[in-house]
C-alpha positions, -999 to 999 in steps of 0.1 A, spaced: 0 0 -1 16 33 -12 18 67 5 -3 95 -7 22 116 -35 37 150 -31 28 155 6 55 160 38 63 131 64 31 140 85 36 146 122 22 107 136 36 77 133 7 56 139 13 13 147 -18 -12 147 -3 -49 158 -26 -87 163 -6 -109 180 -14 -146 191 -6 -158 228 -5 -194 244 -6 -200 275 15 -169 289 9 -144 318 29 -117 307 12 -89 332 -6 -95 365 -27 -78 387 -22 -77 427 -41 -111 433 -14 -130 410 -45 -130 383 -45 -123 346 -60 -79 340 -90 -86 322 -112 -51 307 -149 -55 302 -157 -43 268 -181 -48 243 -202 -63 270 -182 -92 271 -144 -96 297 -113 -96 278 -79 -104 285 -57 -71 295 -19 -61 286 -17 -30 301 7 1 285 29 1 311 43 -37 306 43 -28 271 65 3 273 89 -12 297 95 -38 278 102 -15 243 119 10 263 145 -22 275 145 -34 237 157 -7 225 178 4 251 199 -33 251 208 -31 209 221 11 217 239 -4 243 253 -32 227 264 -16 196 232 -24 176 209 -3 148 210 28 148 209 48 177 244 23 187 263 40 209 238 71 219 233 77 257 202 59 267 186 63 302 181 42 334 147 42 358 156 35 390 157 36 428 189 31 436 210 68 427 225 71 458 241 34 457 253 42 422 269 72 434 285 57 465 294 29 444 321 51 419 331 73 444 341 46 464 360 24 434 369 46 414 376 82 434 391 59 468 368 73 491 356 51 523 324 32 519 302 51 545 311 79 533 304 77 497 275 65 507 262 89 533 277 118 513 255 109 480 226 99 505 226 142 519 230 156 484 205 139 466 179 143 493 191 180 492 179 186 463 146 176 466 144 134 465 129 116 497 145 84 508 129 48 526 124 49 559 162 53 577 154 22 599 145 -8 576 178 -17 556 162 -32 526 148 3 518 173 32 534 195 44 509 164 34 481 146 70 464 109 68 477 101 71 440 118 58 408 139 84 388 143 78 349 178 93 347 207 93 321 226 61 324 256 80 332 247 104 361 263 86 390 296 87 373 289 123 368 274 131 401 303 111 415 328 133 398 312 168 412 312 155 448 347 138 445 361 175 424 344 196 459 353 168 486 362 190 509 333 219 511 311 189 504 321 169 529 324 204 554 281 209 539 276 174 547 282 169 583 264 202 592 239 187 568 237 157 588 242 170 624 210 196 619 189 170 611 197 153 642 189 184 662 154 186 639 146 152 648 155 152 684 133 185 688 107 168 665 89 201 648 93 204 609 88 241 620 118 249 632 145 280 613 168 275 637 175 236 630 168 234 593 193 219 570 220 241 552 217 240 512 239 226 492 261 247 479 249 264 446 276 251 419 276 223 433 234 218 435 235 231 396 264 202 393 237 176 403 207 189 388 226 189 356 237 151 359 198 147 370 186 164 336 173 142 309 201 155 290 204 136 256 193 104 266 170 91 238 150 64 253 136 98 276 135 117 251 110 90 236 94 77 268 90 109 288 95 112 323 82 125 354 101 141 385 77 162 410 99 158 440 124 185 422 107 212 407 134 228 390 145 193 371 134 190 342 105 170 329 92 150 295 61 146 276 73 120 257 69 115 220 53 77 221 15 69 229 9 35 242 -23 14 247 -35 -9 266 -36 -46 242 -65 -65 246 -82 -95 234 -103 -95 203 -128 -118 217 -144 -125 247 -109 -139 275 -111 -171 284 -88 -185 315 -71 -214 326 -59 -222 358 -29 -246 355 -30 -267 381 12 -275 385 37 -306 406 73 -293 417 92 -322 422 112 -329 452 146 -341 437 161 -357 465 128 -370 477 124 -387 444 161 -405 447 152 -415 479 120 -435 462 141 -451 438 167 -462 456 147 -476 487 151 -512 504 115 -514 512 77 -503 506 80 -479 541 115 -459 526 88 -456 491 60 -444 505 78 -420 531 90 -403 499 58 -407 480 44 -374 473 46 -340 449 76 -317 465 51 -289 461 21 -280 443 -4 -252 433 -19 -230 407 -11 -207 379 -36 -185 358 -28 -186 322 -42 -169 293 -47 -174 256 -61 -152 226 -55 -126 201 -48 -94 207 -46 -60 192 -29 -32 203 -18 4 193 7 32 195 22 65 181 45 84 176 50 119 175 78 133 154 76 161 160 77 161 200 103 136 193 126 161 174 119 189 203 132 167 230 160 157 213 166 201 207 156 205 242 183 184 253 212 202 239 207 189 205 218 211 172 190 204 148 211 180 119 218 160 150 185 159 168 174 147 132 200 117 125 184 105 162 148 107 157 155 91 122 170 63 142 146 65 173 118 58 149 136 31 131 134 13 166 109 23 187 94 5 154 120 -27 160 106 -30 196 66 -25 192 73 -52 169 99 -80 186 98 -68 219 76 -85 248 69 -86 284 98 -109 304 72 -124 329 68 -161 331 92 -156 298 114 -189 313 78 -208 320 56 -201 290 89 -188 260 62 -156 252 97 -139 243 95 -163 211 62 -151 194 54 -131 168 30 -106 153 3 -122 124 -1 -85 117 18 -46 116 3 -18 98 22 15 101 6 46 82 8 83 90 -16 110 97 -16 145 109 -35 130 142 -35 99 162 -59 72 151 -69 42 169 -87 16 157 -96 -4 188 -133 3 182 -129 -20 151 -129 -47 181 -157 -41 199 -179 -66 190 -158 -94 198 -152 -121 171 -161 -157 175 -135 -184 156 -160 -201 128 -152 -233 108 -117 -229 92 -108 -194 98 -85 -186 129 -93 -157 150 -62 -135 134 -70 -139 100 -110 -125 115 -93 -101 131 -68 -91 102 -100 -87 78 -117 -63 101 -86 -40 107 -79 -40 76 -114 -31 64 -121 -6 92 -87 10 80 -98 15 38 -130 27 52 -112 54 73 -88 61 46 -116 70 20 -128 95 45 -101 112 59 -76 135 37 -48 137 66 -42 100 66 -21 73 42 -24 40 33 9 28 47 25 -6 54 18 -37 60 37 -69 77 34 -100 88 48 -133 98 19 -150 93 17 -171 56 -20 -178 61 -24 -136 67 2 -134 36 -22 -149 18 -56 -134 23 -35 -99 18 -30 -113 -15 -69 -112 -16 -77 -82 -7 -54 -65 -30 -26 -57 0 9 -54 -11 29 -64 21 67 -55 33 94 -81 38 110 -60 71 106 -36 99 125 -15 83 104 -10 53 69 2 78 90 38 86 88 64 61 
């Protein structure tokens, strides 16, 4: 399917995908059960956009860090609560600080710029920030370098800071200006905030970040919009009973000298249930090309540099959208090995979500699979919309299913053969 002739590349790239998953559990709720939603009067299985976005973000970050694809070597981000630990690790291992001083200083400095930490009485969270902070991967090294360069002044400040905090805690008042901890030296604070800023991390420009704790640290409105994936048909849940063997018990049983030993070692080592889901899912995402370029330019890239990064980021995002899959139960269900039945990519001057095409649940009949019925319905919906909108292109289609490929030929739809061909 060819794009409209004589038009500049529109602002939005819309992606639509159909994929079939069998006996998987990619995302769960607080009760360890599969997530679901009622749509079109029936319950559907749901894979949340949060799970999808993280899988995609990690996928393109790992490829870039491994030197693969057009983003090879580009700066990427890390989302974690462990920035104090990362700073302390660099101070200790690269700058020769004592472990206790390194960790105490890192924690105090990050706290002074606005980040809150866990309960100091609980070792598991005492040195972790209360929120996940998405920042460039070299943030820890940059902060550590600044603290080492300013070691004497930071050491003096940190001593006053911890003493003032202790006095304030002892008096048990929150409003006591006399015991207010001293502010971090201005030039150190500026350097720390610069390190924490999104800077040129491409994945932050793509997916954005929100940090309310530090008012003067910039947030980023992401260039990617992601919809929840849902089954195009009514959900069916399987409660899978499992029994795990105890190797030691079985070894004794196999080498038992009499029936009493055999009886003592009978039975499974552990039993339980796990919920598994199967179905054909529709999912959708949108890339705002203009927002991506604005984010990259705002981060300090020159126009030409931002353009190269944006083109590469678009290609890698589409690849991640097609190939990435949430990691939950990946080993016990081999969920990451599946390929989509259909990917539809097209441009427009606004986003287009085709979730409404599946408001009426699909019922599989005869020899035609759900994926084929969903493909037919999605392409019919897209062509119907295209005939009525001048701000949309016909787009490109990719399939990894030979039956779907035959179906597309019958619909007079020519499919592309690689992910790269999905973008213009």
